[in-house]
C-alpha positions as CSV (number, residue, x, y, z in Angstrom):
1,M,-20.9,120.3,22.5
2,I,-18.3,122.4,20.3
3,F,-15.4,123.7,22.1
4,K,-13.7,125.9,19.4
5,R,-16.1,126.3,16.5
6,E,-13.6,128.2,14.6
7,I,-11.5,125.3,14.2
8,E,-13.9,122.5,14.7
9,C,-16.2,123.9,12.0
10,A,-13.5,125.1,9.8
11,P,-13.5,124.0,6.2
12,E,-10.9,121.1,5.3
13,S,-8.4,123.8,3.8
14,K,-8.3,125.8,7.0
15,L,-7.7,122.9,9.2
16,K,-4.7,121.8,7.1
17,E,-3.5,125.3,7.3
18,V,-3.6,125.3,11.2
19,Q,-2.0,121.6,11.3
20,L,0.8,122.8,9.2
21,E,1.5,125.8,11.3
22,R,1.5,123.8,14.3
23,L,3.7,121.3,12.9
24,K,6.2,123.9,11.8
25,T,6.0,125.2,15.4
26,V,6.7,121.8,17.0
27,V,9.3,120.9,15.0
28,A,11.2,124.2,15.4
29,R,10.7,124.0,19.2
30,V,12.2,120.5,19.5
31,Y,15.0,121.2,17.2
32,E,16.1,124.2,19.1
33,R,15.5,122.9,22.7
34,V,15.9,119.1,22.8
35,E,19.4,117.8,22.1
36,H,18.1,114.2,21.1
37,Y,15.8,115.6,18.2
38,K,18.5,118.2,17.1
39,N,20.9,115.1,16.8
40,E,18.2,113.0,14.9
41,F,17.4,115.7,12.3
42,D,20.7,116.5,11.9
43,K,21.7,112.8,11.0
44,I,19.2,113.1,8.3
45,G,19.7,116.4,7.3
46,L,16.4,117.8,8.2
47,K,16.2,121.4,9.3
48,P,12.9,123.0,10.8
49,G,12.6,125.1,7.6
50,D,12.4,122.0,5.5
51,I,8.8,121.3,6.8
52,K,6.7,122.8,3.9
53,S,3.5,120.8,3.7
54,L,1.8,118.0,5.9
55,K,3.4,115.5,3.9
56,D,6.9,116.5,5.1
57,I,5.8,114.8,8.6
58,E,7.0,111.5,6.7
59,K,10.6,113.1,6.9
60,I,10.6,113.2,10.8
61,P,12.2,110.3,12.1
62,F,10.1,108.2,14.8
63,T,11.1,108.4,18.7
64,R,11.7,104.8,19.8
65,K,11.5,103.2,23.3
66,T,15.3,103.0,23.3
67,H,15.5,106.8,22.9
68,L,13.2,107.4,25.9
69,R,15.4,105.2,28.0
70,E,18.6,106.9,26.7
71,N,17.1,110.4,27.5
72,Y,15.3,109.3,31.0
73,P,14.3,111.1,32.9
74,F,14.4,114.7,31.6
75,G,16.4,114.8,28.4
76,M,13.2,114.9,26.0
77,F,11.6,117.8,27.8
78,A,11.5,121.0,25.5
79,E,10.4,123.4,28.3
80,P,12.2,123.6,31.7
81,R,10.5,121.7,34.5
82,T,10.7,122.2,38.1
83,I,10.0,119.8,41.1
84,E,8.9,120.8,44.5
85,R,10.3,119.0,47.3
86,S,9.1,119.5,51.1
87,M,10.2,118.2,54.4
88,G,7.7,119.9,56.4
89,K,9.6,123.2,56.1
90,A,9.8,125.8,53.4
91,K,9.5,124.3,49.7
92,R,12.4,124.2,47.8
93,V,12.3,124.3,43.9
94,I,14.8,122.6,41.8
95,D,15.2,123.2,38.1
96,K,15.2,119.5,36.6
97,R,17.5,120.2,33.9
98,N,20.2,120.8,36.6
99,L,19.8,117.3,38.3
């Protein structure tokens, strides 16, 4: 079963183009929104605009278990998240970034 024919059946050059565009998008998003990644990228002098090819993925530092522990529970989120709590009454929505 083919889910997205235009991508799944695309020539390799088109796939690489899509992959590069998505890599650039992710790098820019985490640089702008996740303090940990901004700090890690700044340490090695990597800016989102430095990603020019798929080979540049080698420049991106690994995320280690210690990084996850240091930023637990919400420090690695690039998008705001909310949690809903209910005590049997009206739900109260809490922005996790403010916890």
